VOBA-1610 file (N, C-alpha, C; in pm, whole numbers, padded with zeros to 5 digits, always signed):
BEGIN
Met+01757-03926-01575Met+01708-03833-01472Met+01698-03691-01528His+01793-03655-01613His+01790-03524-01676His+01668-03510-01766Ser+01636-03614-01841Ser+01519-03610-01929Ser+01391-03600-01851Asp+01386-03663-01732Asp+01267-03653-01647Asp+01247-03510-01602Thr+01358-03444-01569Thr+01349-03304-01525Thr+01297-03217-01637Ile+01347-03238-01758Ile+01302-03160-01872Ile+01154-03183-01896Ser+01111-03310-01883Ser+00970-03343-01903Ser+00883-03272-01802Glu+00924-03275-01676Glu+00847-03209-01570Glu+00841-03059-01595Asn+00954-02999-01633Asn+00957-02856-01660Asn+00869-02820-01778Ser+00868-02904-01880Ser+00785-02879-01998Ser+00637-02880-01961Lys+00599-02975-01878Lys+00459-02981-01834Lys+00423-02856-01756Ala+00514-02814-01669Ala+00488-02695-01587Ala+00474-02572-01675Thr+00559-02564-01777Thr+00554-02449-01867Thr+00421-02442-01940Met+00373-02556-01986Met+00246-02560-02060Met+00129-02527-01970Ala+00136-02567-01842Ala+00023-02548-01752Ala+00023-02414-01682Asn+00134-02346-01683Asn+00148-02226-01601Asn+00214-02113-01680Glu+00136-02010-01711Glu+00192-01897-01786Glu+00296-01820-01706Phe+00296-01839-01573Phe+00391-01769-01488Phe+00516-01853-01458Tyr+00528-01964-01527Tyr+00643-02052-01503Tyr+00777-01979-01519Pro+00797-01901-01625Pro+00926-01829-01638Pro+00954-01738-01518Leu+00849-01678-01463Leu+00866-01591-01346Leu+00908-01674-01226Tyr+00844-01791-01206Tyr+00879-01875-01092Tyr+01019-01935-01107Val+01064-01956-01231Val+01202-02001-01253Val+01300-01897-01199Glu+01272-01770-01227Glu+01359-01662-01178Glu+01352-01652-01026Leu+01230-01662-00972Leu+01215-01653-00827Leu+01288-01768-00758Lys+01278-01886-00815Lys+01348-02003-00760Lys+01499-01977-00754Thr+01552-01920-00861Thr+01696-01893-00866Thr+01737-01796-00756Tyr+01657-01690-00738Tyr+01691-01590-00636Tyr+01675-01648-00495Val+01569-01725-00473Val+01547-01784-00340Val+01661-01880-00306Glu+01699-01964-00402Glu+01801-02065-00375Glu+01942-02006-00372Ser+01956-01880-00412Ser+02088-01815-00402Ser+02122-01782-00257Tyr+02019-01785-00170Tyr+02042-01763-00027Tyr+02075-01897+00037Ser+02188-01905+00101Ser+02238-02033+00152Ser+02190-02067+00292Gly+02116-01977+00355Gly+02078-02000+00493Gly+01951-02080+00515Gly+01885-02122+00406Gly+01763-02201+00420Gly+01637-02117+00412Leu+01525-02183+00382Leu+01399-02112+00362Leu+01348-02044+00488Ser+01365-02108+00602Ser+01314-02050+00727Ser+01380-01916+00757Ala+01512-01913+00743Ala+01585-01789+00771Ala+01550-01682+00668Leu+01541-01722+00542Leu+01507-01625+00437Leu+01366-01571+00457Ala+01274-01656+00496Ala+01135-01614+00518Ala+01129-01501+00620Gln+01209-01510+00725Gln+01210-01405+00827Gln+01270-01276+00773Lys+01370-01287+00691Lys+01439-01169+00640Lys+01354-01091+00539Val+01269-01162+00464Val+01193-01097+00357Val+01045-01083+00390Ser+01005-01125+00511Ser+00865-01114+00555Ser+00769-01188+00460Ile+00811-01305+00418Ile+00729-01394+00337Ile+00726-01529+00408Ser+00612-01595+00411Ser+00603-01722+00483Ser+00689-01829+00417Lys+00738-01921+00496Lys+00819-02032+00444Lys+00739-02116+00345Pro+00610-02148+00374Pro+00533-02226+00275Pro+00523-02157+00139Thr+00512-02023+00140Thr+00504-01950+00013Thr+00634-01966-00066Leu+00747-01950+00001Leu+00876-01966-00066Leu+00893-02108-00117Trp+00848-02206-00038Trp+00858-02345-00079Trp+00776-02371-00205Arg+00657-02313-00211Arg+00573-02330-00329Arg+00636-02265-00451Trp+00703-02155-00432Trp+00772-02090-00543Trp+00880-02181-00602Val+00967-02231-00516Val+01082-02307-00567Val+01043-02445-00617Asn+00925-02494-00580Asn+00879-02624-00626Asn+00770-02614-00732Phe+00751-02492-00785Phe+00656-02469-00896Phe+00516-02522-00865Lys+00469-02497-00744Lys+00337-02545-00705Lys+00227-02445-00738Asn+00263-02321-00766Asn+00162-02219-00794Asn+00135-02207-00944Thr+00007-02195-00977Thr-00031-02173-01117Thr-00079-02030-01139Lys-00104-01958-01030Lys-00147-01819-01040Lys-00029-01726-01014Ala-00048-01600-01046Ala+00059-01502-01029Ala+00096-01489-00881Pro+00224-01473-00852Pro+00264-01451-00712Pro+00222-01312-00664Asn+00208-01299-00535Asn+00177-01169-00476Asn+00291-01072-00512Pro+00262-00964-00586Pro+00370-00874-00628Pro+00442-00809-00512Tyr+00375-00790-00397Tyr+00441-00733-00281Tyr+00545-00830-00225His+00515-00960-00236His+00613-01060-00193His+00734-01060-00286Val+00708-01050-00415Val+00819-01045-00512Val+00905-00921-00485Leu+00839-00810-00460Leu+00910-00685-00432Leu+00994-00698-00305Ser+00939-00762-00203Ser+01011-00778-00077Ser+01135-00866-00096Leu+01120-00974-00169Leu+01235-01061-00196Leu+01343-00987-00272Met+01303-00914-00375Met+01402-00847-00459Met+01467-00729-00387Lys+01396-00668-00294Lys+01460-00564-00211Lys+01577-00625-00134Tyr+01554-00743-00078Tyr+01659-00808-00001Tyr+01774-00852-00092Val+01741-00907-00208Val+01842-00959-00299Val+01927-00846-00358Thr+01861-00739-00402Thr+01932-00631-00471Thr+01995-00529-00376Lys+01950-00532-00249Lys+01997-00435-00149Lys+01958-00293-00187Lys+01850-00278-00262Lys+01797-00147-00299Lys+01665-00123-00225Glu+01629+00003-00204Glu+01500+00035-00143Glu+01406+00102-00241Asn+01459+00176-00335Asn+01380+00244-00437Asn+01322+00141-00533Ile+01190+00142-00552Ile+01124+00039-00632Ile+01173+00037-00776Val+01206+00153-00831Val+01257+00159-00968Val+01395+00094-00976Gln+01479+00120-00877Gln+01612+00060-00874Gln+01604-00090-00850Ile+01508-00132-00767Ile+01489-00275-00742Ile+01454-00346-00872Ala+01361-00289-00948Ala+01319-00350-01074Ala+01433-00354-01176Ser+01507-00244-01185Ser+01615-00238-01284Ser+01732-00328-01245Ser+01743-00363-01116Ser+01851-00450-01070Ser+01810-00596-01070Ser+01685-00625-01105Ser+01634-00762-01110Ser+01644-00815-01252Ser+01612-00941-01269Ser+01609-00998-01403Ser+01499-00930-01484Glu+01506-00943-01615Glu+01409-00876-01701Glu+01267-00924-01673Val+01252-01053-01651Val+01118-01110-01626Val+01059-01051-01498Ile+01138-01048-01392Ile+01088-00995-01265Ile+01071-00844-01273Gly+01162-00776-01339Gly+01149-00630-01355Gly+01021-00594-01427Asp+00989-00667-01535Asp+00865-00642-01609Asp+00742-00671-01523Tyr+00752-00775-01439Tyr+00639-00810-01353Tyr+00613-00699-01251Leu+00718-00644-01194Leu+00702-00535-01097Leu+00647-00409-01165Lys+00695-00380-01284Lys+00645-00262-01356Lys+00497-00279-01392Gly+00459-00400-01431Gly+00319-00424-01465Gly+00228-00424-01344Ser+00282-00461-01227Ser+00203-00467-01104Ser+00188-00330-01038Phe+00292-00246-01051Phe+00292-00116-00985Phe+00323-00004-01085Pro+00242+00011-01189Pro+00276+00108-01295Pro+00287+00252-01245Gly+00201+00289-01149Gly+00204+00426-01099Gly+00335+00464-01035Asp+00402+00367-00973Asp+00529+00395-00906Asp+00639+00429-01005Phe+00622+00387-01128Phe+00725+00414-01228Phe+00695+00541-01307Glu+00585+00608-01273Glu+00551+00736-01336Glu+00576+00854-01244Arg+00587+00828-01116Arg+00605+00936-01020Arg+00745+00994-01026Glu+00755+01122-00992Glu+00886+01188-00991Glu+00974+01129-00881Thr+00913+01094-00768Thr+00987+01034-00658Thr+00936+00891-00638Pro+01009+00790-00680Pro+00963+00652-00668Pro+00946+00609-00522Ser+00860+00511-00501Ser+00838+00458-00367Ser+00961+00381-00318Val+00974+00376-00186Val+01080+00296-00126Val+01016+00188-00040Val+01083+00075-00029Val+01033-00038+00049Val+01098-00034+00186Val+01018-00009+00288Val+01067-00002+00426Val+00979-00093+00512His+01032-00209+00549His+00952-00308+00620His+00901-00255+00755Glu+00982-00177+00824Glu+00944-00130+00957Glu+00818-00046+00954Ile+00806+00042+00853Ile+00688+00128+00850Ile+00563+00046+00818Asn+00577-00060+00739Asn+00464-00148+00715Asn+00419-00216+00844Asp+00516-00257+00925Asp+00483-00321+01052Asp+00411-00223+01145Leu+00460-00100+01154Leu+00401+00000+01244Leu+00261+00041+01199Leu+00240+00049+01068Leu+00111+00099+01017Leu+00004-00009+01012Glu+00034-00127+01061Glu-00071-00227+01082Glu-00171-00174+01186Asp-00122-00089+01275Asp-00207-00022+01376Asp-00280+00093+01308Phe-00414+00094+01314Phe-00490+00195+01241Phe-00459+00336+01288Tyr-00443+00357+01417Tyr-00416+00492+01466Tyr-00281+00543+01414Cys-00181+00456+01411Cys-00052+00495+01353Cys-00069+00526+01205Tyr-00149+00444+01138Tyr-00175+00463+00994Tyr-00242+00597+00969Leu-00345+00629+01047Leu-00418+00754+01030Leu-00328+00875+01058Ile-00251+00866+01165Ile-00159+00976+01200Ile-00056+00995+01090Tyr-00006+00883+01036Tyr+00092+00893+00927Tyr+00030+00961+00805Leu-00093+00925+00770Leu-00159+00984+00654Leu-00167+01136+00666Val-00209+01184+00781Val-00236+01328+00795Val-00109+01410+00818Thr+00001+01342+00850Thr+00128+01416+00868Thr+00219+01401+00747Asn+00176+01323+00649Asn+00258+01304+00529Asn+00202+01385+00412Thr+00175+01511+00438Thr+00128+01605+00336Thr+00204+01737+00354Glu+00175+01833+00268Glu+00238+01965+00279Glu+00185+02043+00399Lys+00068+02007+00448Lys+00005+02084+00556Lys+00083+02068+00686Lys+00104+02177+00757Lys+00169+02172+00887Lys+00066+02130+00992Met+00092+02019+01058Met-00002+01962+01155Met+00060+01960+01294Ser-00008+02024+01389Ser+00035+02019+01528Ser-00024+01895+01594Arg+00021+01865+01713Arg-00036+01752+01788Arg-00186+01770+01811Leu-00224+01892+01845Leu-00365+01917+01873Leu-00451+01892+01748Glu-00401+01932+01634Glu-00477+01911+01510Glu-00487+01762+01477Val-00378+01690+01501Val-00381+01546+01476Val-00478+01479+01573Lys-00477+01522+01698Lys-00567+01464+01798Lys-00713+01488+01762Lys-00743+01601+01702Lys-00882+01628+01660Lys-00926+01533+01550Ile-00835+01503+01457Ile-00869+01411+01350Ile-00887+01270+01405Val-00800+01228+01495Val-00815+01098+01559Val-00944+01094+01641Gly-00974+01205+01706Gly-01099+01214+01783Gly-01221+01204+01694Thr-01211+01258+01574Thr-01322+01249+01478Thr-01352+01103+01445Tyr-01247+01025+01427Tyr-01268+00882+01402Tyr-01328+00814+01525Ser-01286+00854+01644Ser-01332+00790+01767Ser-01478+00819+01798Leu-01537+00912+01725Leu-01678+00945+01749Leu-01769+00823+01738Glu-01736+00730+01650Glu-01822+00613+01629Glu-01840+00531+01755Gln-01741+00536+01843Gln-01751+00461+01968Gln-01859+00519+02059Leu-01892+00647+02039Leu-01998+00711+02116Leu-02128+00721+02037Glu-02128+00658+01918Glu-02244+00661+01829Glu-02284+00804+01794Leu-02183+00889+01779Leu-02206+01026+01735Leu-02169+01039+01588Ser-02231+01130+01519Ser-02205+01150+01377Ser-02096+01253+01356Ile-02014+01232+01253Ile-01911+01328+01216Ile-01972+01460+01171Glu-02102+01457+01138Glu-02171+01577+01090Glu-02256+01644+01198Asp-02241+01600+01322Asp-02318+01656+01433Asp-02278+01803+01457Asp-02375+01891+01460Asp-02347+02034+01479Asp-02297+02067+01619Asp-02315+01976+01713Asp-02275+02003+01851Asp-02128+01968+01879Leu-02060+01916+01782Leu-01920+01879+01804Leu-01835+02004+01825Asn-01733+01990+01911Asn-01641+02103+01932Asn-01499+02050+01947Asp-01402+02141+01936Asp-01262+02102+01938Asp-01223+02032+02068Asp-01277+02078+02181Asp-01242+02020+02310Asp-01282+01872+02316Leu-01403+01841+02268Leu-01450+01702+02269Leu-01362+01616+02178Leu-01331+01667+02061Leu-01252+01590+01966Leu-01112+01562+02020Met-01052+01660+02086Met-00918+01640+02141Met-00919+01540+02255Arg-01025+01543+02334Arg-01035+01444+02443Arg-01054+01304+02388Leu-01134+01291+02281Leu-01155+01162+02219Leu-01029+01112+02148Gly-00944+01205+02109Gly-00823+01168+02036Gly-00699+01159+02121His-00716+01140+02252His-00601+01141+02343His-00502+01028+02311Val-00551+00918+02252Val-00462+00806+02219Val-00355+00847+02118Ala-00378+00956+02046Ala-00283+01001+01944Ala-00146+01031+02002Asp-00141+01083+02125Asp-00012+01119+02185Asp+00081+00998+02192Val+00027+00885+02236Val+00108+00763+02249Val+00156+00716+02112Lys+00066+00720+02014Lys+00100+00673+01879Lys+00200+00767+01811Ile+00184+00896+01833Ile+00279+00993+01776Ile+00419+00968+01832Asp+00426+00952+01963Asp+00557+00928+02026Asp+00621+00799+01974Lys+00538+00698+01951Lys+00590+00571+01898Lys+00649+00591+01759Leu+00579+00666+01675Leu+00629+00690+01539Leu+00755+00777+01540Ile+00763+00869+01636Ile+00883+00951+01651Ile+01001+00864+01697Asp+00975+00775+01793Asp+01081+00687+01845Asp+01139+00599+01734His+01053+00561+01638His+01099+00475+01529His+01145+00556+01407Lys+01158+00688+01428Lys+01208+00777+01322Lys+01122+00775+01195Ile+00992+00760+01216Ile+00896+00770+01106Ile+00843+00914+01098Leu+00828+00977+01216Leu+00788+01117+01226Leu+00894+01196+01300Val+00889+01327+01281Val+00971+01417+01359Val+00883+01535+01399Glu+00909+01591+01518Glu+00833+01707+01566Glu+00928+01826+01576Glu+00901+01928+01496Glu+00987+02046+01491Glu+00902+02172+01494Asp+00940+02266+01580Asp+00870+02395+01589Asp+00720+02378+01611Gly+00682+02272+01683Gly+00542+02250+01716Gly+00462+02178+01608Phe+00528+02133+01504Phe+00458+02064+01395Phe+00519+01926+01370Leu+00434+01837+01323Leu+00476+01700+01293Leu+00491+01683+01143Arg+00592+01609+01101Arg+00605+01578+00959Arg+00669+01441+00943Ser+00640+01377+00832Ser+00691+01244+00804Ser+00836+01249+00756Leu+00914+01152+00800Leu+01051+01137+00752Leu+01059+01035+00639Cys+00950+00964+00618Cys+00944+00864+00511Cys+00825+00902+00423Thr+00850+00984+00321Thr+00740+01049+00250Thr+00673+00963+00144Asn+00739+00860+00094Asn+00678+00783-00014Asn+00707+00634+00001Pro+00659+00572+00112Pro+00685+00429+00130Pro+00590+00345+00044Lys+00632+00226+00011Lys+00546+00132-00060Lys+00475+00049+00045Leu+00349+00087+00075Leu+00273+00014+00176Leu+00212-00111+00117Lys+00210-00217+00194Lys+00149-00341+00150Lys-00001-00320+00127Val-00053-00382+00023Val-00196-00365-00007Val-00281-00422+00105Ser-00229-00519+00179Ser-00306-00577+00290Ser-00335-00472+00397Ile-00245-00375+00415Ile-00266-00268+00512Ile-00378-00177+00465Thr-00375-00140+00337Thr-00480-00054+00283Thr-00615-00125+00288Lys-00619-00252+00251Lys-00745-00329+00255Lys-00800-00335+00398Lys-00711-00346+00493Lys-00751-00356+00633Lys-00809-00225+00685His-00750-00113+00644His-00787+00017+00702His-00888+00097+00619Leu-00900+00067+00491Leu-00985+00148+00404Leu-01128+00162+00456Pro-01193+00054+00503Pro-01330+00071+00554Pro-01341+00173+00668Lys-01235+00184+00749Lys-01238+00279+00859Lys-01227+00423+00809Leu-01156+00441+00697Leu-01143+00575+00641Leu-01275+00626+00585Tyr-01365+00533+00549Tyr-01496+00575+00499Tyr-01575+00652+00606Lys-01535+00638+00732Lys-01603+00711+00840Lys-01591+00862+00820Phe-01490+00905+00743Phe-01469+01048+00723Phe-01551+01103+00607Phe-01622+01017+00536Phe-01704+01064+00424Phe-01825+01140+00479Lys-01842+01264+00434Lys-01949+01349+00486Lys-02054+01375+00378Glu-02174+01326+00403Glu-02283+01342+00305Glu-02315+01489+00278Lys-02294+01574+00377Lys-02327+01716+00361Lys-02240+01784+00256Asn-02127+01722+00221Asn-02038+01782+00121Asn-02073+01742-00022Met-02170+01653-00038Met-02201+01602-00171Met-02253+01713-00263His-02329+01807-00208His-02387+01913-00291His-02282+02014-00337Ser-02170+02021-00263Ser-02068+02122-00294Ser-01968+02076-00399Gly-01975+01949-00437Gly-01883+01897-00537Gly-01743+01872-00485Thr-01728+01853-00353Thr-01595+01831-00296Thr-01572+01685-00256Asn-01669+01599-00278Asn-01646+01457-00257Asn-01726+01377-00360Leu-01700+01248-00365Leu-01763+01166-00468Leu-01766+01021-00423Met-01879+00955-00440Met-01888+00813-00412Met-01994+00752-00503Tyr-01949+00665-00591Tyr-02040+00591-00680Tyr-02002+00444-00678Ala-02099+00360-00700Ala-02074+00216-00709Ala-02169+00155-00812Tyr-02118+00056-00884Tyr-02199-00011-00984Tyr-02142-00151-01006Gln-02226-00245-01039Gln-02179-00381-01062Gln-02253-00442-01181Glu-02181-00524-01257Glu-02241-00595-01370Glu-02148-00709-01411Ser-02201-00808-01478Ser-02120-00918-01529Ser-02067-00882-01667Ile-01934-00874-01680Ile-01874-00827-01806Ile-01752-00913-01839Pro-01709-00915-01965Pro-01591-00993-02006Pro-01463-00940-01942Arg-01364-01027-01931Arg-01236-00989-01871Arg-01170-00874-01948Glu-01182-00874-02081Glu-01121-00767-02159Glu-01186-00631-02130Thr-01317-00631-02104Thr-01385-00506-02068Thr-01337-00458-01932Ile-01315-00553-01842Ile-01262-00518-01710Ile-01127-00447-01725Lys-01042-00502-01812Lys-00911-00441-01832Lys-00923-00299-01889Ser-01021-00279-01979Ser-01041-00145-02036Ser-01086-00047-01930Ile-01175-00091-01841Ile-01224-00005-01733Ile-01110+00031-01638Val-01029-00068-01602Val-00917-00043-01511Val-00820+00057-01572Asn-00794+00046-01702Asn-00706+00142-01769Asn-00760+00284-01761Ile-00893+00298-01781Ile-00957+00430-01773Ile-00941+00487-01631Gln-00969+00402-01532Gln-00961+00447-01393Gln-00817+00479-01353Tyr-00723+00401-01404Tyr-00582+00427-01373Tyr-00540+00563-01429Glu-00578+00589-01554Glu-00543+00717-01616Glu-00607+00833-01540Ala-00732+00814-01496Ala-00800+00919-01420Ala-00731+00943-01286Phe-00693+00834-01219Phe-00625+00847-01090Phe-00493+00921-01106Met-00415+00887-01208Met-00285+00950-01227Met-00300+01099-01261Lys-00405+01134-01333Lys-00430+01276-01361Lys-00461+01350-01231Cys-00541+01287-01146Cys-00574+01349-01017Cys-00449+01360-00929Tyr-00369+01255-00930Tyr-00244+01256-00853Tyr-00153+01371-00897Gln-00138+01386-01027Gln-00053+01493-01079Gln-00106+01631-01045Leu-00238+01647-01047Leu-00299+01774-01009Leu-00277+01803-00861Met-00290+01701-00777Met-00269+01719-00634Met-00123+01753-00605Glu-00031+01690-00677Glu+00110+01721-00659Glu+00141+01865-00699Lys+00080+01910-00807Lys+00106+02045-00859Lys+00052+02153-00765Asp-00064+02127-00704Asp-00131+02230-00625Asp-00121+02209-00474Lys-00035+02119-00428Lys-00026+02096-00284Lys+00024+02222-00214Cys-00029+02247-00093Cys+00003+02370-00022Cys-00015+02350+00128Glu+00040+02439+00207Glu+00038+02427+00352Glu-00098+02459+00412Asp-00181+02542+00344Asp-00307+02586+00403Asp-00430+02522+00338Gly-00411+02411+00268Gly-00524+02344+00203Gly-00593+02245+00296Asp-00689+02170+00240Asp-00757+02063+00312Asp-00686+01930+00283Ile-00673+01846+00384Ile-00617+01714+00360Ile-00723+01631+00289Tyr-00695+01595+00166Tyr-00793+01528+00081Tyr-00746+01386+00051Leu-00835+01290+00067Leu-00800+01150+00045Leu-00856+01102-00088Leu-00768+01060-00177Leu-00806+01007-00307Leu-00775+00858-00310Thr-00875+00776-00335Thr-00854+00631-00340Thr-00918+00573-00465Ser-00866+00461-00509Ser-00927+00386-00618Ser-00925+00238-00582Tyr-01037+00173-00597Tyr-01045+00031-00565Tyr-01142-00035-00662Phe-01092-00130-00737Phe-01176-00200-00834Phe-01128-00344-00844Asp-01221-00438-00841Asp-01183-00577-00865Asp-01308-00662-00882Ser-01286-00782-00929Ser-01395-00878-00945Ser-01443-00925-00809Leu-01573-00955-00799Leu-01627-01008-00674Leu-01612-01161-00668Glu-01557-01218-00772Glu-01538-01362-00776Glu-01398-01399-00733Tyr-01375-01529-00713Tyr-01246-01576-00659Tyr-01131-01553-00754Asn-01154-01574-00883Asn-01042-01568-00979Asn-01004-01425-01010
//
């Protein structure tokens, strides 16, 4: 029976480059004595996913956010750098390779499940974005930004010259309810008439960003293109995987330079500027 196990493991190793990673994940999952169902609830990972991990059913890389969530629970750490350093070498390297930017920042991201749950709501997400900067934002200012997004429901353009603050605040009335909800959950605080985030650098699930990113494009203003204050380009071609990796490295380096510049020059009286990077293959693999 022992030789059969070795044979099965050998086959898995040959067929799956991520086998060593799944061996580590299996060990951590099975260290919890309460069963897969209970663990699934605690780490916000589906039971079938955990089952596939421990039974070596996956041949592709695991979702790094799932790995991060499991290791947060196992290590009892919230800081992503501490989570990685408290994990096995294989898992630590996987997290560093999946989230390289988090290991370059002065203040590492923290994993907070509650904020991920709350920001599934786009209005909460938008309010969080605009209050998690150096700029002092009052309720009225937040309501205007929410109202700007709500313009699409009236088929009005964000660039319409007839827009005024009163209209935007009326359209953004839903912000009051969402702000209060975030305050109740200690995600925001309101002091001296201004709102600010209490969780300044959370590690948001990529599924949340994927879900909300198209809505953020509503704020792109064509009239700013001539002034050099915004940028949007797209291009597609069939290229080798190694070329893709080279392009991603270039874009990553460019993003980190922009991030560092924004950190250096952040100020209370600036414009809230959204910097995003998104690149991937259009194919399944």
